[in-house]
PASEBA-1860 file (N, C-alpha, C; in nm, 3 decimals):
! residues 83
1> MGLKQLEW> 11.884/-3.098/22.655/11.882/-3.228/22.591/12.009/-3.303/22.629 ~ 11.995/-3.429/22.671/12.109/-3.507/22.714/12.183/-3.571/22.597 ~ 12.290/-3.639/22.631/12.367/-3.708/22.529/12.291/-3.828/22.476 ~ 12.311/-3.857/22.348/12.249/-3.975/22.288/12.320/-4.099/22.343 ~ 12.249/-4.210/22.344/12.303/-4.336/22.394/12.319/-4.435/22.279 ~ 12.427/-4.512/22.284/12.452/-4.618/22.186/12.413/-4.750/22.248 ~ 12.331/-4.827/22.178/12.288/-4.958/22.226/12.335/-5.065/22.129 ~ 12.374/-5.181/22.183/12.414/-5.295/22.100/12.304/-5.399/22.100
9> HEQKNNGW> 12.273/-5.451/21.982/12.174/-5.556/21.966/12.236/-5.670/21.887 ~ 12.234/-5.789/21.950/12.294/-5.905/21.885/12.201/-5.960/21.777 ~ 12.260/-5.999/21.665/12.187/-6.055/21.553/12.231/-6.200/21.533 ~ 12.175/-6.267/21.435/12.216/-6.405/21.408/12.358/-6.409/21.353 ~ 12.423/-6.522/21.363/12.559/-6.545/21.312/12.661/-6.449/21.372 ~ 12.644/-6.414/21.499/12.739/-6.331/21.573/12.754/-6.190/21.513 ~ 12.648/-6.140/21.455/12.646/-6.002/21.407/12.593/-5.910/21.514 ~ 12.626/-5.782/21.504/12.583/-5.682/21.602/12.537/-5.557/21.530
17> VARIDYGN> 12.432/-5.495/21.583/12.383/-5.367/21.532/12.395/-5.265/21.645 ~ 12.461/-5.154/21.615/12.468/-5.042/21.709/12.358/-4.944/21.672 ~ 12.273/-4.911/21.770/12.166/-4.816/21.745/12.179/-4.699/21.841 ~ 12.136/-4.583/21.794/12.133/-4.464/21.877/11.992/-4.452/21.933 ~ 11.983/-4.435/22.065/11.854/-4.416/22.131/11.835/-4.266/22.154 ~ 11.739/-4.209/22.083/11.708/-4.067/22.097/11.602/-4.041/22.204 ~ 11.549/-4.145/22.266/11.441/-4.130/22.361/11.307/-4.129/22.289 ~ 11.199/-4.139/22.365/11.063/-4.139/22.309/11.045/-4.245/22.201
25> NRFYRYAH> 11.107/-4.362/22.222/11.098/-4.474/22.127/11.147/-4.439/21.987 ~ 11.247/-4.354/21.978/11.308/-4.318/21.849/11.449/-4.374/21.847 ~ 11.478/-4.459/21.747/11.608/-4.521/21.733/11.659/-4.500/21.591 ~ 11.791/-4.504/21.576/11.851/-4.492/21.445/11.969/-4.587/21.438 ~ 11.977/-4.667/21.333/12.091/-4.757/21.317/12.216/-4.675/21.293 ~ 12.323/-4.708/21.365/12.447/-4.634/21.354/12.554/-4.714/21.279 ~ 12.567/-4.843/21.312/12.669/-4.926/21.248/12.631/-5.073/21.256 ~ 12.685/-5.150/21.162/12.673/-5.296/21.164/12.811/-5.355/21.186
33> VNIYDWDV> 12.821/-5.453/21.274/12.946/-5.523/21.300/12.925/-5.669/21.265 ~ 13.011/-5.721/21.179/13.008/-5.861/21.137/12.879/-5.898/21.064 ~ 12.823/-5.802/20.992/12.706/-5.825/20.909/12.744/-5.785/20.767 ~ 12.727/-5.876/20.675/12.766/-5.851/20.537/12.645/-5.808/20.455 ~ 12.649/-5.689/20.400/12.549/-5.649/20.302/12.576/-5.722/20.172 ~ 12.480/-5.721/20.083/12.496/-5.793/19.956/12.611/-5.740/19.873 ~ 12.646/-5.613/19.891/12.751/-5.554/19.807/12.889/-5.550/19.874 ~ 12.901/-5.604/19.996/13.029/-5.605/20.065/13.105/-5.731/20.028
41> KRNGRGVV> 13.221/-5.712/19.967/13.304/-5.827/19.932/13.373/-5.879/20.057 ~ 13.372/-6.008/20.073/13.436/-6.068/20.191/13.587/-6.053/20.178 ~ 13.650/-6.016/20.288/13.792/-5.983/20.288/13.874/-6.093/20.355 ~ 13.834/-6.216/20.340/13.909/-6.327/20.397/13.853/-6.372/20.530 ~ 13.901/-6.485/20.573/13.856/-6.540/20.701/13.928/-6.473/20.817 ~ 13.860/-6.465/20.930/13.921/-6.413/21.051/13.920/-6.261/21.061 ~ 13.851/-6.193/20.972/13.838/-6.049/20.983/13.691/-6.013/20.998 ~ 13.667/-5.903/21.067/13.532/-5.861/21.100/13.504/-5.727/21.033
49> PVQFQFHK> 13.397/-5.717/20.954/13.365/-5.589/20.891/13.284/-5.498/20.984 ~ 13.309/-5.369/20.972/13.227/-5.267/21.037/13.178/-5.176/20.926 ~ 13.047/-5.160/20.919/12.988/-5.072/20.818/12.900/-4.970/20.889 ~ 12.945/-4.844/20.884/12.866/-4.736/20.940/12.751/-4.704/20.846 ~ 12.644/-4.654/20.901/12.530/-4.615/20.820/12.560/-4.484/20.749 ~ 12.491/-4.458/20.642/12.524/-4.349/20.550/12.526/-4.211/20.615 ~ 12.443/-4.186/20.712/12.435/-4.050/20.767/12.564/-4.003/20.830 ~ 12.655/-4.093/20.862/12.782/-4.053/20.923/12.903/-4.079/20.836
57> QGYDVTWH> 12.915/-4.199/20.784/13.042/-4.239/20.722/13.031/-4.278/20.575 ~ 12.915/-4.278/20.517/12.904/-4.307/20.375/12.911/-4.454/20.337 ~ 12.871/-4.542/20.423/12.867/-4.686/20.397/13.005/-4.748/20.376 ~ 13.112/-4.680/20.412/13.244/-4.739/20.399/13.260/-4.856/20.497 ~ 13.335/-4.956/20.455/13.359/-5.074/20.538/13.503/-5.071/20.587 ~ 13.521/-5.092/20.718/13.654/-5.110/20.775/13.663/-5.253/20.826 ~ 13.786/-5.304/20.836/13.808/-5.444/20.873/13.888/-5.449/21.002 ~ 13.850/-5.544/21.090/13.913/-5.556/21.222/13.944/-5.702/21.251
65> DDIDSAKL> 14.034/-5.722/21.347/14.081/-5.857/21.378/13.978/-5.940/21.454 ~ 13.895/-5.876/21.535/13.794/-5.949/21.610/13.675/-5.859/21.640 ~ 13.570/-5.918/21.692/13.446/-5.844/21.716/13.465/-5.738/21.824 ~ 13.541/-5.769/21.929/13.560/-5.671/22.036/13.631/-5.545/21.987 ~ 13.734/-5.561/21.906/13.802/-5.442/21.855/13.714/-5.366/21.756 ~ 13.630/-5.437/21.682/13.538/-5.371/21.591/13.435/-5.288/21.668 ~ 13.382/-5.345/21.776/13.286/-5.272/21.857/13.350/-5.152/21.927 ~ 13.475/-5.167/21.971/13.545/-5.053/22.031/13.566/-4.942/21.930
73> HVEAIFAL> 13.594/-4.977/21.805/13.609/-4.878/21.699/13.479/-4.798/21.681 ~ 13.367/-4.869/21.678/13.237/-4.803/21.663/13.210/-4.711/21.782 ~ 13.238/-4.758/21.903/13.214/-4.677/22.022/13.303/-4.553/22.024 ~ 13.426/-4.565/21.975/13.516/-4.449/21.972/13.466/-4.345/21.872 ~ 13.424/-4.388/21.755/13.369/-4.295/21.656/13.243/-4.229/21.710 ~ 13.159/-4.307/21.775/13.036/-4.251/21.833/13.068/-4.148/21.939 ~ 13.167/-4.176/22.024/13.204/-4.082/22.131/13.257/-3.950/22.072 ~ 13.329/-3.959/21.962/13.380/-3.836/21.899/13.266/-3.755/21.834
81> DND> 13.164/-3.825/21.782/13.055/-3.758/21.714/12.946/-3.709/21.809 ~ 12.937/-3.768/21.927/12.828/-3.738/22.019/12.844/-3.599/22.077 ~ 12.742/-3.517/22.060/12.748/-3.382/22.115/12.638/-3.351/22.211
END
């Protein structure tokens, strides 16, 4: 079995969804970048939230200076978890 792949999908309002491609048309959401859930309190202007999905990080939100650094954070966590 090969390594899982992380795919980025752009959403409205400059949001991004990172999904894991398991092959055979099976996908799993891994993280949301710049997407606010109803229970996420906004942390001021100019910051970008990253919210991992529950299976990995427990829905915790981290804050980043821009979208590129937020996406790099997600990719780094994914690379550490990918086996």
